[in-house]
C-alpha positions as CSV (number, residue, x, y, z in Angstrom):
1,M,1.4,3.8,8.4
2,K,0.8,4.3,4.7
3,A,0.9,7.1,2.2
4,V,-0.6,6.8,-1.2
5,L,0.5,8.7,-4.3
6,G,-1.9,8.6,-7.2
7,T,-0.4,8.6,-10.8
8,P,-2.1,8.4,-14.2
9,I,-1.6,4.6,-14.3
10,G,-2.1,3.6,-10.6
11,S,-1.0,4.1,-7.0
12,V,2.4,4.2,-5.3
13,I,1.7,2.8,-1.8
14,I,4.4,3.9,0.6
15,Y,4.7,2.0,3.9
16,V,6.4,3.8,6.8
17,T,7.7,2.4,10.1
18,N,9.8,4.3,12.6
19,D,10.1,7.3,10.2
20,K,11.6,5.1,7.5
21,I,10.1,3.7,4.3
22,T,10.0,0.0,4.6
23,K,8.2,-1.0,1.5
24,I,6.8,0.5,-1.7
25,R,4.0,-1.2,-3.7
26,L,3.0,-0.2,-7.2
27,T,-0.6,-1.0,-8.3
28,L,-2.5,-0.5,-11.5
29,G,-5.8,1.2,-12.2
30,R,-8.5,1.8,-9.7
31,Q,-7.1,0.1,-6.6
32,V,-9.1,1.5,-3.7
33,S,-12.2,-0.6,-3.1
34,G,-12.6,-1.8,0.5
35,Q,-13.9,-5.1,-0.8
36,N,-11.3,-6.1,-3.3
37,N,-8.0,-4.7,-2.0
38,K,-6.6,-5.8,1.4
39,D,-4.3,-2.8,1.6
40,F,-7.2,-0.3,1.6
41,P,-10.1,-1.5,3.7
42,S,-10.2,2.0,5.2
43,L,-6.7,3.5,4.7
44,D,-6.0,3.5,8.4
45,G,-9.5,4.8,9.2
46,W,-9.7,7.5,6.5
47,G,-12.6,5.7,4.8
48,A,-11.2,6.3,1.3
49,W,-13.0,3.5,-0.4
50,R,-16.3,4.8,0.9
51,R,-15.5,8.1,-0.8
52,G,-15.0,6.5,-4.2
53,A,-11.3,7.1,-4.1
54,N,-9.4,6.4,-7.4
55,K,-6.0,6.2,-8.8
56,N,-5.4,9.9,-9.0
57,E,-6.0,10.7,-5.3
58,N,-3.3,11.1,-2.7
59,Y,-3.3,10.2,1.0
60,Y,-0.9,10.8,3.8
61,N,-1.0,12.0,7.4
62,S,1.4,14.0,9.5
63,K,3.7,11.1,10.1
64,T,3.9,10.1,6.4
65,K,3.7,13.5,4.6
66,K,7.5,13.9,4.5
67,H,7.9,10.5,2.8
68,F,5.1,11.3,0.4
69,D,6.7,14.6,-0.5
70,I,10.1,13.0,-1.2
71,I,8.7,10.3,-3.4
72,Y,6.6,12.9,-5.2
73,A,9.6,15.2,-5.8
74,Y,11.6,12.2,-7.0
75,L,9.0,11.1,-9.5
76,F,7.7,14.4,-10.7
77,G,10.2,17.0,-9.6
78,D,13.9,17.6,-9.7
79,L,15.0,15.3,-6.9
80,Q,17.7,13.0,-8.3
81,K,18.0,10.5,-5.4
82,I,16.0,9.5,-2.4
83,P,17.9,10.5,0.7
84,K,19.4,7.4,2.4
85,E,18.2,8.7,5.8
86,I,14.6,7.7,5.1
87,F,15.1,4.0,4.2
88,D,17.4,1.1,5.0
89,F,19.0,-0.9,2.2
90,P,17.3,-4.2,1.7
91,G,19.2,-7.5,1.3
92,E,20.2,-10.3,3.5
93,T,23.6,-11.1,2.0
94,A,26.6,-9.0,1.2
95,F,26.0,-9.6,-2.5
96,A,22.4,-8.5,-2.3
97,K,23.3,-5.3,-0.4
98,K,26.0,-4.6,-3.0
99,V,23.5,-5.1,-5.9
100,Y,20.9,-2.8,-4.3
101,E,23.5,-0.1,-3.4
102,T,25.0,-0.2,-6.9
103,L,21.6,0.1,-8.5
104,Y,20.7,2.9,-6.1
105,N,23.7,4.8,-7.3
106,T,22.8,4.6,-11.0
107,K,22.1,7.9,-12.6
108,K,18.4,8.8,-13.0
109,G,17.4,8.4,-16.6
110,S,20.0,5.7,-17.3
111,V,19.6,1.9,-17.7
112,I,21.9,-1.0,-16.8
113,T,21.7,-4.7,-17.8
114,Y,21.4,-7.5,-15.3
115,Q,24.9,-8.7,-16.3
116,E,26.4,-5.2,-15.9
117,L,24.8,-4.9,-12.5
118,A,26.1,-8.3,-11.5
119,S,29.6,-7.3,-12.6
120,K,29.6,-4.0,-10.8
121,A,28.4,-5.9,-7.7
122,G,31.4,-8.1,-7.9
123,N,30.1,-11.3,-9.5
124,P,29.6,-11.1,-13.3
125,K,28.1,-14.6,-13.6
126,S,25.3,-13.9,-11.1
127,Y,23.0,-12.1,-13.5
128,R,20.2,-14.5,-12.7
129,A,20.6,-13.8,-9.0
130,V,20.4,-10.1,-9.8
131,G,17.1,-10.8,-11.6
132,N,15.7,-12.5,-8.6
133,L,16.8,-9.6,-6.3
134,M,15.0,-7.2,-8.7
135,K,11.9,-9.3,-8.6
136,N,11.9,-9.2,-4.8
137,N,13.0,-5.6,-4.3
138,P,10.8,-4.2,-1.5
139,L,11.7,-0.6,-2.5
140,P,11.0,-0.1,-6.2
141,I,11.5,3.5,-7.2
142,I,14.1,4.0,-4.3
143,I,16.1,1.1,-5.5
144,P,15.3,1.7,-9.2
145,C,14.9,-1.9,-10.5
146,H,12.9,-0.5,-13.4
147,R,16.2,0.7,-14.9
148,V,17.5,-2.9,-15.3
149,I,17.2,-4.3,-18.8
150,K,18.2,-7.4,-20.7
151,S,21.6,-7.6,-22.4
152,D,19.9,-7.6,-25.8
153,G,18.5,-4.1,-25.0
154,S,14.9,-5.3,-24.5
155,I,13.0,-4.0,-21.5
156,G,12.9,-7.3,-19.6
157,K,10.4,-8.0,-16.8
158,F,9.1,-6.0,-13.9
159,S,7.2,-7.4,-10.9
160,P,4.6,-4.8,-10.6
161,S,4.0,-4.8,-14.4
162,I,5.6,-3.9,-17.7
163,K,3.3,-0.9,-17.9
164,W,4.8,0.5,-14.6
165,K,8.4,-0.2,-15.9
166,K,7.7,1.8,-19.2
167,Y,5.9,4.6,-17.2
168,L,8.9,5.0,-14.8
169,L,11.5,4.9,-17.6
170,D,9.5,7.5,-19.5
171,L,9.2,9.7,-16.5
172,E,13.0,9.7,-16.2
173,R,13.7,10.8,-19.8
């Protein structure tokens, strides 16, 4: 099941299985076009692409509304953390789980470097591994990889796009 939250720069696609968020995907611009986007041939039968849906429209159903509301409150409201009950921490190794959990616990509106995150996770020399984990984070926003910056203070990379990273950092200010 999916829920889609429209933002001024693109869509937040929330995938839900067994009442838990399993994946979040961030897209840019007009993303709903049954022909060009494999995620939205019909939005689970809702026919959004036929209606000319665009980046500012929202979609959810009775099984995904709770998840939609939580992500919305986190991005645009006062919610400081996504409740742990609605997702499982990703990561296949103890180090990966520790990195994701450490990042989850960073304060909204703050930033942390790859090296600081590696140190807090118990392995200060593994900052490149941290970068790889951020690149493959299946739950951006919940595990706020947009908050991770380079040691020189520059913004660094972000898998969805630098535009998303800047947008999310600006929202938290």
